[in-house]
Structures are given as C-alpha cells and as structure tokens.
ROMI-106787 format. One record per residue: residue in one letter; x, y, z of N, C-alpha, C in turn. Coordinates in pm, whole numbers, plus 50000, padded with zeros to 5 digits. Atoms other than C-alpha are relative to their C-alpha. Layout:
ROMI-106787
aXYZXYZXYZ;...
***
This chain:
ROMI-106787
x501394990849950314641107536786499125001749863;x501365000950106311341109236578499215016449997;x500094985949991309791140936436499345004650110;x500834992049869307291140836723500395004250113;x499104993449890310591146036931499965016949990;x498964979650033311401181336784498455007649990;x501864987649967306901195036832500495002550132;x499974993449887307121219037115499295012249959;x501064986750038304801245237199500995015049959;x499404991650047305621273437042499525017050077;x500694989649989305141312837081499655011249952;x500524992350157303521340736871501475010550002;x499074986250007305641363836705499955010149977;x500364986149959305901398636770500555004049831;x499574994650185307741400436340499724991849902;x499555008050181307741392035973500565001549947;x498905006450038309871376835788500105009649881;x499644996250151311261393635434500904983349936;x499005009050025313201359835263500345004549874;x498894991550128315561376035010500644984149902;x499265009550079316651352534720500704992749978;x498425001550002319991348534780499674987750198;x500085011149891318521327235119500055010650181;x499984993449893318601355635369498515005050031;x501944998949892315481360935643500485017350063;x500154990149912315371398935786498725000550056;x501535002949883312411398536084500315021649966;x500014984350014311021436036106498044994950093;x501664999949942307611445036312499425001849901;x501084999950116304571441536115499805014449978;x500224984850062304191474835922500555007149946;x498954992850057307721484235837499755005749859;x500094996050124307751498635548501144991249921;x499325008250054309501479635250501635004649994;x498944995149979311841507235184501654997350146;x499085008349894313441498835541500574991049986;x499985013350000313491466135512501694999649904;x498844995850086315671473335162501155004550030;x499014994549884317731493835381501074992950063;x499365011449899318891469435631500404988449935;x499185014750080319741437435378500905008949879;x499284992250112321471464935146501894994850037;x498275001249961325711454635108499895004649946;x498834990650100328311474734963499834990149911;x499835003050101328041476834638498764996349898;x501135005650012324621467934603499235012649894;x500614990150007322431486634381498535001950022;x501374992349910319331509334536498794990449917;x501355009050010316231489534541498535011149903;x500644985050008313661511334339498324992050008;x500875007649962310551482434391500174982650109;x499335018049943310381443934505498304992849959;x501115017450047308231413634393499454994750131;x500465011649853306241401634726499064992349950;x501245012649990304491369334691499965003649863;x499995000450150304721374534304499485013649968;x500784987950037303411413334326500945010149965;x498774990450008305141439234219499555012150096;x500784994549908304851466334493501435009749997;x499324986949951306181499734583500934995650136;x499195003149876308961503734855499045007450115;x500794992349924306641526135037498984992050108;x501065009549916304201498335141500444994850064;x499565006049929304501483635427499654981250019;x500455014550002305091443135494499064996550136;x501124999349884302201434235728500544980050019;x499565014049994303121394235668501164991849951;x498815007950014306151369035612499624997649844;x500505001250171306461368335228501935000849946;x498795003050089309241360834962499875014149944;x500094981450033310451396134866501525000349859;x498944999950074312521401834566500295013649981;x499654981050069314561440734491499584995949880;x500284995150135313641454334181500935016449992;x499004982250030316911479634041499864998849900;x499354988150122318551498933816500214987049887;x499785009350069319381463533672498934992749917;x501645011850044315881446633579499115014149939;x501004993850094313931464133294498865009650105;x500494995149931311361473933558500425012550110;x500144991249892313081490433791501035014749899;x499844991650046314751514533545498815004049932;x501114992150010311141523433426500095009150089;x500224992949933310981533733735500735012750074;x499434990050013313901556533777499985012249887;x500354990150109313081571933464498625006650018;x501194994849982309851581933550500245007650127;x499454989849902311091595533883500815010049984;x499254992550056313561614733702499265012349954;x500674990750064311061630633507499185007650114;x500344990549902308931638933798500755011450065;x498854999149946312041650733968499785013649945;x499414991650128312771672433640499095012049962;x501374989149961308941691733623499845007550142;x499744992049913309491698233955500905008950044;x498684995249982312781715033949499555011349904;x500364989850103311741733933636499065009050074;x501574990749949308411745333783500505011150091;x499244992249927310211759934080500805011749986;x498884988950077312861780233895499435010649844;x500724995350105310671787533573498215000150004;x501235005550022306911789333677499595003249855;x500364998750141306051799633345500244989949922;x499255014050099307491766833184499274987850004;x500625016449950305791736833137500734987749896;x499305012350052307931704633055499334991149915;x500685009550061306951686832776501194984649982;x499145012350003308281644432764499564997449842;x501065002850160308051638532342500494984449956;x499145010850046310261607132276501064995450091;x498685005349978313291582632373501045001049934;x499244994550053316321591132265500664986349895;x500035011650078317491563831974501214994150061;x498725003749911320241555132182499534989450164;x500555001049909317701545332465501015006250146;x499414992549914319921572332665499805011050089;x500804990149942317551594832760498855007749929;x501384995250055314311615732664499685012049977;x499654986550003313971644232470498935005149984;x501044994049986311881670732600500175009349925;x500164990250042310421702832472499595009950146;x501034989249843309051735332712499155008249890;x500844992850092306331755132593499525007950138;x500154990049883305201786132800501355011449964;x499174994150016308401803332719501244992749897;x498795007650120311861801332468500524989750053;x499235016849937313421766832500501125007450097;x499165000549863315561762032786501475003949918;x498805005150087319451771332690500984993550091;x499295010749909322151750532835500485010350120;x499764993149935322921775733091498715001150068;x500734999949950319431774133207499414982950015;x500265017549957319331736233216500814995250085;x498985003449851322421737933466499695001750093;x500924997249876320211756733681498914991350053;x500695008349948317911732533680500634985550037;x499195012749954320011704833705500494998650135;x499384998249887321691717533995498914999650094;x500944997649922318211726934151499454983150030;x500485017249992317251686234082501304991250077;x499145004049893320551676334289500345003250116;x500794997349858319651697234571498534990950026;x501115006550000316501681234578500224984150034;x499045013049991318291647434551500524997450137;x499045002949909320761655234830499034999350119;x500854992549857317241667235066499384982850009;x500345008249976316241632835006498574998350018;x501904997349947312491640834974499494986749966;x500805011250045309791614234941499105000249878;x500695000050074307861609534686498584992650005;x500814999549921304321610634854498864993049937;x501635006550038301111585134718498575011250039;x500985000749980297861600434711498875000649924;x501325001550042294661594034674499025005649935;x501424992950057291961614534497498944997049946;x500915005550056288611614934378500275003549830;x499354996350080288871617334054499925010149926;x500364983250042286941647433969500315006550063;x498964989549974288691663534164501605002049965;x498994996750040291961654434009499725005949846;x500274997250086290221662633678500375016150027;x499894986449966289721696833812501465005850018;x498854995849972292741702433938500865001249872;x499185001150138294621698433597499225008949906;x500064991750109292511715233403499855017450117;x499764984649958292481747333662502035003950023;x498114996249997296831742333625499875002449820;x499734994150188295921746333218500174983849938;x499245014350058297231706933165498504990549974;x501465006850078293951698332967500244985549947;x499795017450063295841665332828499414990050104;x500255011649872296191649633196497934996850012;x501535002649965292671659033246499154996849952;x500855009850124290941646232920500044988750042;x499835013050011292711615232996498864992550128;x501135005149838291311610733387498914996649973;x501514995750039288301624333234499204986049973;x500165011050004287841586233105500264989350036;x499645011749913289261568233398498364991550069;x501205007649887286131542533549499824999050075;x499835002449850287181542233863499815013650078;x500164985149961286291568234095501085007350072;x498864998549984289701573734237500865000149898;x498505007850158293341574934075500815006150132;x498764999549888296591578334276500885009449933;x499164989050048298461610134235501404998550110;x498794996249912302211619134344500455012050045;x499624989249942303331644534571501654999949974;x498564992549959307371659034570500095018149983;x499684984949956307691691534732498765005650021;x500744993849999304461699434737499135006649865;x500945001950168303271694534354499514992250030;x501505016050081300361666434273500675003749831;x499345003550117301531654633964499204982049950;x500395014550010299921621033790501484990549881;x498545010650060302951594333679499314986149959;x501145013850052301161562433481501464990150098;x499235006349895303191539733785500885001750084;x500044993649877305001538134065501425002649978;x499374994750012307731557634159501214996050109;x499055001449839311181558534405499494997850123;x500494993849902310471558834723500285015350087;x499834985949987312381588734739500885010649947;x499284993750100314801611134544501474999150022;x498925004549962317861600834729500584990449926;x499215010850059318521572934501500605004849807;x499924995050118318181593734184501455011549937;x499444990949999321291606534139501235000949836;x499794999150160322711596833764499505006349912;x500785000450137321211617533509500875016349986;x499094989850091322371650833301498835003049867;x500614989450105320601676833116500505008049879;x498994994150102321991688032787498765009549896;x500614991450110320441716532507500304991649910;x500025003750123319221696432205498885006349913;x501174990550057317111724831981498904991249940;x500384991649917314721730731979499454996350180;x500445007249869314161708632288501574997750075;x498665005349949316541691432529499684983450047;x499595016049957317731657332668500174999350133;x499705000849827317261647833003500734982049976;x498975009550030319871620433005500244985850125;x500075004849856319741585733269501214989249944;x499115009750090322201557733239499104986449997;x500995013150057320871521533077500404987450096;x499685009749922320661490933284501184992349985;x498975008549968323401473033149501175008850082;x499514994549922325421500733294499855008250101;x500874989349966323261515933552499985007250121;x499504987249937325351539033729501435004449906;x499264993150109327581548033423499125009249871;x500904990150164326081578033179500514996449846;x499484999550153326201566532831500365010949907;x500034990850118327261587632548498845005849922;x501074994150088325161612532376499934998649895;x499965002050125324781606432029499095005249897;x501224996950018322881625031814499044992949891;x500825006550063320131610231590499095004649891;x500914990550072319071635431313498764995849919;x500715000350053317511612631089498724994750056;x501105004049875315581596231363498765010250019;x500764988049957314681629231521498895004549853;x501234990650082312861642631202498854989149938;x501245005150049310851612431171498865002250125;x501114996849928309601621231500499025011450003;x500944990150026308991651531430499024999149899;x500985000250119307031643131141498494996450055;x500615005449901305171619431366498715011250058;x500364989949934304191650531559498995007849896;x500974992050168303181665531198498524994450018;x500865007950046301101638831116498775000150156;x501025001249892299211636631544499215016649946;x499914983349988298901678231490498604998649899;x500755001050148297131669831126498324995350066;x501135011149950294491645131316499355006550069;x499714994049894294481670231624499374990750140;x499995006749887295221641531842501824999150020;x498615000549919298341646832070499994989650109;x499755009449888297571623032357498754991549972;x500785010049998295771594232477498025002750033;x500964996949990292981613032624498745008749871;x500394993550093292211632932304499314994149889;x500155008150035292271602332114498724992250080;x501365006949886289431584232370498765010749956;x501124992550017287431616432313499855000149867;x500385004750165287811611031902499144987650006;x500445012949988286591575331961498235003050010;x501434999149956283641586932128499375006749926;x500724992750079282601614431876499844988549892;x500435014750129282611582431615501035009749903;x499034997350152285611598931388501334990650017;x498665016550011287651562431442500285000249826;x499415000350114287141556631053500625015449944;x498784989350059288401592730974501444999950075;x498835001449933291241586931210500504991749898;x499075011650064292111551831002500235003449880;x499815000050155291761562230704501425011649915;x498774986250017293701597930735501144990150070;x499325001749957296221578130926500484987949886;x499845010950132296561553130633500375002549873;x499234989650103296791579630372501555004450039;x499274996249999299351593430537501374982849978;x499455009749994301381558630574500434997249819;x500105000050135300721555730202501105011649944;x499864992250036301841586330120501825004350018;x498875001449926305221580030314500814991349905;x499825017350091305311541930113500745010649857;x499604996850200305081561629724501315008350047;x498644991250037308061590929841501194989550021;x498995014450048310341558029921500374991849874;x500225010450111309341544029628500475013749910;x499764986350103309931575929431501335004050005;x498555000849991313231578729566500804993849967;x498735012050067314781548529467499515000149876;x500044994350100313011554529148500615005949936;x498474990150075315191586129065500984996549983;x498585004350007318101568929144500064984549931;x499515011350054317661537528948501114992849949;x498645001450068320501541228759501314997250089;x499185006049896322251531829074499474989350057;x500955008849876320061516729337499534987849941;x500265011450047320051480029257499424990050117;x500735004349844319131465429641500115013150045;x500614992049930316821477829851500184987850128;x500035010249839317351463230241499415006350092;x500784994349904315011468830485500134985350186;x499765006449822315551458130895499045010850055;x500894993049894313581469531183500134993850106;x500005008349829313121455231562498514991549930;x501585008950045310311428631597498855007949980;x501334997949982306701432731528500115015149949;x499614987450092307601466031318499155001449891;x500464998950098305361454531033501095000449855;x498935005350128308351447630779499894991349895;x500645009050111307001420930577498525008549940;x500704989550100303801443430493500385006349948;x499094991450063306261469930438500384998749871;x498884999150154308031456330188499284994849924;x500184999050062305381446130007499075009949958;x500864987350038303701476129992500485010049946;x498934989550134306671493729834500204992949945;x499675003350135307191465529603498625005749912;x500674995150077303881479029474500015009149926;x499574989350111304861510929461501345003649934;x499574998550132307531505129306499524993449838;x500825008650072305801482229061499245013849890;x500714990550062303631518229000501015009949965;x498924994050092307111534528893500744991849928;x499245009350085307671509228678501664997849992;x499375007749939310181491328848499254983550046;x500885013049961309931453728896500964991950127;x499155002349929311111443529234500024983550039;x500125012250016312261409829321500364995550154;x499344998349897312171397329670501054990250049;x498625014649957315111375329812500595006750181;x500035000249875314931363630151501184996150048;x499465001849963317711362730364500714990950075;x499775010349920317031337530582500484986249873;x499515007050104317851312530279501524998049969;x498485001949981321351322130360500664997650119;x500025003649882321161307330702501714991249959;x499395011249988324481283830774499594988049990;x500475016049956324391245830783499515002050145;x500334999449826323011242231164500854997550104;x499345001849887326141228231250501085010050057;x499604985050027327681260431158499645012250065;x500684986649956325451282731320500714999850169;x499424995449896327021302131603499144993950117;x500665009149927325931289331921499745017450142;x500424990149890324531318832251500954991450122;x499655003349898326241315632608499354986950028;x500545008249916323481295032706500044988049906;x499755012350037324061267132470499285001849863;x501034999250108320931275432235500815010849862;x499374996050091321501281731867499805016549950;x499744984449970322411324331799499815005349827;x500384999350111320151326031483499795016249939;x500074982750071319881368331490501865002649986;x498584994250049323981369331477500565001449860;x499724998450161325361383431128500914986250011;x499335015449982327641347331215498944989849916;x500245008650070325301330331109499355002249863;x499874993550099324651344530784501424997349857;x499564997550084326321332530453500425009449953;x500384990950070327511365830376501265004549870;x499265002250138329951354930109499174998449887;x501195005550119327301335729936499385011049952;x501434993350024324651362930007500355014749890;x499214988650080327641390729882499804994349843;x500435005450135328361368529550498725000649903;x501424999050071324791363029486499465018649962;x500254984950000324021398729504500785007549854;x499454992850093326631411329262499994992349904;x500655006350151325721384629023498605001649959;x501715001250032322271387229014499675019249918;x500194985249996322611429429009501225001149818;x498795001350123325411422428656498914988449924;x501115008450121322331401428492500484985149970;x499625011449944323761368628546499504986050029;x500885009049936321891335628606500284995450119;x499375006049882322361323828947498554989150087;x501055016149926320641288629134500245007850165;x500114996549843319621308029482499574983850101;x500455012549958319171284529752498865000350059;x501405001949945316391274630006500474995350099;x499615010949900317721270130358497854989550056;x500795010949969315271236330498500315003950149;x500134998149785314511248030894500094989150027;x500615015649932313401210930928501114990550014;x498535005350012316981201730840501125000650043;x499084994249991318821225730924501255002349894;x499144995950157320491227930572499915007849888;x499994993350089320771247430274499524992649918;x500285010250165319331231729920499865004749876;x499704996350134319461239529561498115006149969;x501584990450043316431266929484500034999949866;x500284993950188315331280529147500795010549972;x499574990250119317241295228854499415015549981;x500234990250018317111333728839500905011949869;x499764991950083317841360828606499295008949984;x500574994549956317291392628674500775020449892;x499694993450123316961424728378500235012550073;x499274982349935317761464528412498945007450079;x500404992749937314541470028548499654994550117;x500385009749794314491446328908500635008450032;x499404995949817315291459229260499854991650050;x499645012349898316391431029470498985005550148;x500654993449903314361438829788499944986250104;x500085006349917315411420630073499605006350168;x500234992549856314311420730443500734989850058;x499715008949914315851410830746500795006850107;x499644989849907317491427831099501375002049963;x498854995449993321011428830965499915010449890;x499924993850128319701452030670500775012449991;x498524984749934321831485730824500774996350003;x498155006849939325031466330941500235000949844;x499254999950091327251477130687500744985749914;x498665018050056329321437530727498464994249922;x501205004650016325681428830579500534995649823;x499685003650140326791431830169501225017350015;x498824992249974330441449330244501144999949813;x499014997950123331351441729850499065006849871;x500564992850137328571455929661499655021250025;x499174986249983329581493229592498525008050095;x500784987149932327691521329847498495002749923;x500744995450056325671536729598498654993249962;x500685008350029323661508829501499204993650055;x501155004349895321941500229823499465007250065;x500374992549985319491516729934499214994650159;x500655007749903318551509230302498735005850063;x500894997749977315441510530494499664996850149;x500075005049841314571512130875498795002750058;x501774994849994310981507830993499814993550113;x500375004849864309711503931314498865013950042;x501404997349930306401513931553500605012050063;x499444982449902307791551931668498485005350020;x500964995249953305061557531852500495015850031;x499584982749993304271596131905499085004350082;x501334993649925300921597532106500484993350122;x499725003749915301711598832414498674999650102;x501465001749901298971594832774499815014750027;x500504984350005299761633032840501665006550040;x498984992049979302641656032888501554991150064;x498905007149958304691635933101499934986250041;x499785014649991303821601933076500084991549814;x500095008250144305021583932725500134989049990;x499775007749970304701559732577500764989449936;x498875008850063306791531132492500194991449873;x500205005850061307761521932194499954983049966;x500275015449961308321486532274499064997750041;x501434998049945305181484832458499394994449902;x500684997850110303771489832114499894985949919;x499995013850082305351463131928500164991250060;x500165012449959305141435832198498724996150016;x501245007249975301441440032232499594994049860;x500585005350150301181436331829500874986149987;x499875019350020303311401831895499504993650086;x500515013049905301481388932176498494997649905;x501205003050051298241394131959500524987149853;x499955006450090299761379931651500584986650082;x499375012449971301951353431820499164989850030;x501165010049975298541337331982498964995149844;x500895003950041296881340731688500394988649825;x499025006250115299711325931392500274987250055;x498645001449935302131310831649499534986050055;x500655005749882299791295531926500604999650145;x499044994649890301851308632165498975008950149;x500624995449845300021321132530500575016250011;x498714985749953301601356532653500384997450099;x499035003349970303141343032854501454997949943;x499055001450096305011326632603501335006249949;x499334991150089305831353432435500775015550060;x498534993849905307061376232715501064994850053;x498915015450038308891345332786501385006949946;x499405001150105310571353232460500805009150028;x499524988550031310851388532452501475008950048;x499284995649962313621397132703501835000349840;x498685010350100316301375932413499635008749868;x500294992750158314251396332108500845017049994;x500084989450014314871428332246501905001950009;x498304999849975318751420132371500305000049846;x499645002050108319031408231986500155012949907;x500744987850099317351442731867501355011750036;x499264994749956319911459332089501414998949920;x498274996750051323181447131938500284999649867;x500534999950108321751440231593499345014049916;x501354986150069319161470631477500635012950083;x500134985249955319491500531714501175005749971;x498704989250005323591512631631499684995849918;x500284997350125322511510531288499115011149948;x501594992950058319211532331266500795009549956;x499504989050057321351563431148500394997149879;x499065007250127322981540830846498845001749860;x501735001750021319191540630746500395014049845;x500094991950138318761560530344498085003250042;x501464991149961314631565930487499684987550096;x500125002149903313071559730786498314995950003;x501605001950004309141545330816499405001250084;x500275002149862307591547531108498104997249962;x501355006550033304551523231120499134997750061;x500495003849871303301532231410498435008749962;x501094992350083299261542231347499385003350141;x500274991949867297641568131618499014991350081;x501355005549916294791543931696500194985650038;x499785012549986296431511831707499694995650175;x499835002049848296711509432090498204994950050;x501724999350014292431513132066499574984849978;x500405009350062292351484331839501224988450021;x499215004249919295081464032017498984992050141;x500285001249932293341465032355499104987650030;x500845004549972290231445232314500644985549985;x499515009650044292391414832108501184994850106;x498535006349907295541416532397499565000350129;x500324999149788293561422332752499714983949998;x500335012149962292231388932686500764989150061;x499045004149963295331371232622501034999950131;x498664996249860297581386832936499194998150111;x500795008349872294571378033181500064984849963;x499645014349988295541342733118501554994050040;x498544999549968298711350033255500334994450113;x500345007149840299041326733580501225009150110;x499274999149953299931345633881500864999950039;x498885002749972302231323934003501324998249918;x499044999250083304481327033692500675015549987;x499184989349999307411349833638499645013249899;x500454991850063305581368333358499265005750038;x501174995849951302761377633558500355012250025;x499974992249984303911407133660500005013049888;x499364992450133305051422933300498274999649961;x501534999450046301131412033210498885009150040;x501324987049900299721432033504500185012749946;x499394989150017301781463233394498885006249850;x500394995850084300821458733033498615003650024;x501134996949963297161453333152499345013650032;x500424986349958297101487333348500395009949896;x500114990050143298491505833030499015005349932;x500934998750051295841494632814498805002850049;x501184990749934293061508233036500065012750001;x500234982050035293591543332925500075003449856;x500455002050176292701534932557498614993649987;x501525002650005289031532932491500104986049932;x500075012050180288431496632274499465008349893;x500944999050120287921499131965499854990149895;x500195009450053286681479131692501684993749874;x499265004750133288581461831417499925006649891;x500334998950132286951468531132499855012549915;x499994986950154287651501431048501914997349920;x498265005150014291831486230989499834995849856;x500425004450104291811481030625500604991749958;x499425017950001293061445430445501215003349968;x498825000150029296051461330351500815009350096;x499574988649855297091479630673501054991550055;x498835005149938300311471430846499004990150097;x500375005449904298491467331139499024986950011;x500325012049989296721437431002500704988849956;x499055007249959299691419731001499904988550116;x500115002749884299341415031349498584997350060;x501415000449938295251417231441499574986549867;x500795013950080294301389931132498795008949980;x499465016550038292731377830994500924995149825;x499004998350075294351385730676500715008949910;x499144985650070296351414730457499354994149860;x500095005750111295111414330098500944995749927;x498995006950026298581405230005499974982050028;x500015015749985297801369430162499024995349922;x501565005150113294591369029945500374991549872;x499955006350156296611364729644501914992849969;x498425004450010300211345429520500535015549985;x499504990250090302061374429548501165003449913;x499114999450119304961362829352499455001249916;x499835003050165303341357029062499275014249946;x500344989649985300951389329139501845011049935;x498604992350038305301408729083500264992949886;x498985005050161306321383428787499444995249931;x501165009150091303201366428653501024986649992;x500075015449938303881328528632501874997449993;x498735004549966308101330628570500725011549990;x498594986350004310881355628687500165002449822;x499474995950108312331375328377500964989749920;
***
C-alpha cells in the first residue's frame, strides 16, 4: 500500500488536543481552561499542577487552550511550581489575616535559612500570638476547603496606584508608579485585590500544606520544599542569620530605602552616588569589625575559613578582609583548597557519571589538615599545586609562617566541621558570605537571594568565561543543588556572617543582564527562566555602573576590574617572598 492510498478527505475537528510529555493526548472543546484539562489528566498520586508550559511558554492554568499544543504540567516538584505555591500562600495569608484582624498589615520580610518558610512581621498592632496565628491558619484552611479561585484582573496602572494609596500601602503604590505600561494585572481572592509578582495557583484548593509558627518579633509562614512537596520540613532556628537580616533592615532604614519603589524614587532624585557610598561604607564597617574580632583573639585564631554560595563575592571579600587584617598588624596568607583536590581518577562521581568536584570527598582532607597543623606550628611545608589540565597535584612552593600570620582559606566547605577536624576548634574562625538581599519589591513580594546571585553570575560568566545566559541557566540547578548539600546546612556554624548584597545592585545589573537574557532562544528549555528574570528586572530603574567603586564586591561581577586585579595581590601582602 502506497502513502497515497492512506490519504482521504477529513472532517473539521471540533476539539483541541493537549499533548503531554508522557505521550498521552487529551481532547477538549476550544477555550477549555487548562486547569480543567489538568484535572482530567491527573492520575492517583500525581502532584497538583500549579501552571503549565504550553508551546514553550510559561502559562497560568486559568488560561484557555485554543489550539493543539504540547503541554507540560508544572508542579510542586518544579522550582517554578514551588514559587507559585509560596506566592499563592502569601496571598491566602494576607486575605485571612485581613479578614480576622482588619487593623493588621502583614509584611513578608525574608526566607528562613532552611528554605522552609518566610519570616513575616505585622504592623498596625502588636505581634501575633501563637493563639492568634492558630486562628489565622484555621481561617486559611477554611478558604482552602472552599476552593476559591484566584481571579486575575486588569486595571489601569493609575487606578491601581490610587487603590493602594487609599489603603495606605505606599510601597506598592510607589512600585507601580514607576511601571511604564498603562495597565497592571492584580489578583482578587474573596473580594480583596492585591499585586503579586508572578502567577498564582488556579484556586485555594491546592494549598493544603502550610503552618504558622510564632517567631518573635514576627512569625514564620511554613511551606514544603520541592524535594518533599507533600511533607512539612522541621522548623529550625537560625539566630545568627536572623541577626544579619535584622542588621540589613537597619541598613535600609538608614538609607531610607525599604522597597524597590523607594530605590527607583532615589535614583530619579539623583541619590545613587550617595546610596553607593553609604552602602560601601556599611560593607567596610562590617569587614573591619570581623577583622578586629579576629585580631582581638589572634592568640588562638590561626586559620580563617570563608564559605558561601555561588556569586556571593567570596573572592573579593577574602581580599578586602586581608587588607583589614593587615591594618590590624596581622599578615594574611591565602591558601587555596582547590590545590588539595584528589587526582582525577580518585575523584568521586555524580549519579550522572560526571566528576563531583563539589563533594568534600573530592578533597584530600587528611593532607589539608596535616599542612594546616604544620603551618600553624611554624614548620616549613611544601604546598601542593593542582593542575586542572592534567587532573593531578604537583609540587608547589615551600612556605614557613610566623606568629603574626593568619591562614585565609576560601571554599564551599569552609563551614563544614569535617573539613578541618584535626585543628583545635578555638584556632579556627569561620565566615559565611552571601548576598542576603533585604530590599523587596513591596510588603508582599520579596526578592529572592538566589535570583540576585543568579543575575550576578550571568553577567560575570558572560564577561569572564564567554558563557551565554542560557549556558549559566542550564548549569544553575546543579550549582544550587550543591549549595543545599554542602553550604546551607552549616550556616549557623559560622563565627561571623557577611551580607554582600548592595541595595542598588539590581538597578546596576539590569542594563548588563537584560541583553544577555534577551538572547536566550524561545525554543530552548532556559527560555522560561530567562523570561521570568526579565520580568523581574523591569521593576528596577537601570542605573550606570560608574557609581560602583573599584574595590566593591559588585565589581567582581560587573567588571571591568577590581582594584585587587590591578596589582599583584600576593606581593602586596607578602613583599617578594613569604617570611
């Protein structure tokens, strides 16, 4: 039978087809909302869909399907699905609290250290007691059981600004006042309008996993993680990190900038040079305090271990800390943990078969500890040098340290006690460095610290490694997976925490990151994430990079160089030879 024999007249089809990644196809009348197709396609045990990728475009589930399309559900197991779940929970919390306590204003401040919740505070009344939080949680569950829709509405931007001004929500009004578009999308739940940056779930019925815990002076909105989307993780205190978030809030209050709208106002008013100078001064004051703490206890502290997630600015921090140590009459000696990698054939592998260089098992911990003990004892040590081209360690230079030396080590395992188990605990000072962004869009829309670091890395990778934005986005899930395993569990082990975020950095990063993100092609898997970041950056007025000083941590990412790149840093600290 020829191909021609298989051709016959057809009839117009009165349905549209949704083709799922597993090969299943579902038909429905044109205009059927995606949420109804998702419900029909759901199998026992499936996680509820939060959104969908339709023809390569991220789409909310209340949108109708009008033509045949490839459809991929986005669930709590996906990062984007988890973002929608958390955002929808915030909207549910705000509505429930307003209905029970009309005088209260809920403020979403920052993410808990374990990624298991948002720390929130309340304005307009005393902090909620646990009994009051239990009432709010019970009311949230009532709204969940009613399966109320999150209804998306389009309003003229001027009307939305007026709405939030009348409600006293000046931070949202200021944010929207800078919006160049004539209209804005708001969400309505149980009759209350709010602005939420990004899609929400189709209805409250999918928001079944949450809890509220008193966390004086505020409270914690707890939610599941993507790794266990139907199980609530344990609530763990994070007093050291919490103190840094409080300090960041104090810094923002000093600048008079608590939201993106306030930053945009300040940029328009020509205050950017002032903001940059004050922000850098606050960084320098914190660096000086850490160095002074080390110097005050130098009779016992001989090793400084610096750790933090990707794009936190650890390299520049280590150099600036070294300068402060020199000012305190100490002589820092930089030691690279990379030089203690095992030879390539002994390096552990990931399940994919790739080398796992982020595992502590990739480091010769025994040799590293032996050298630290001998160096701190004043012995001469021949250091190794790791040749990444051959995958082998080679002999490096011989070094002998004096009593005024401090060994400075930068690496992702610096907070892990297993890195230096043989050193006396009192001889080690651990510093955690991260961009702990505290500047939020408004009271209900927080800025993710991960997004800030990702934008830093996209800009730096393009300038120094020749990577496209798509390349960086493709690698990012592996990077964050390593952070969750090797860095975040040990944050509270630190002796000091340095917040490397700068209040104006997203405004400076925008004109550098946008052209890179716009080059991500629509047919690639990274397109959805690139679009999300572009949408986020639009809330910040672009700012020139010339206000950023040459020794700023931000220069590590935006270039062209830092002051440390313009000199031989080893000679600067040591002279021609180590002592």
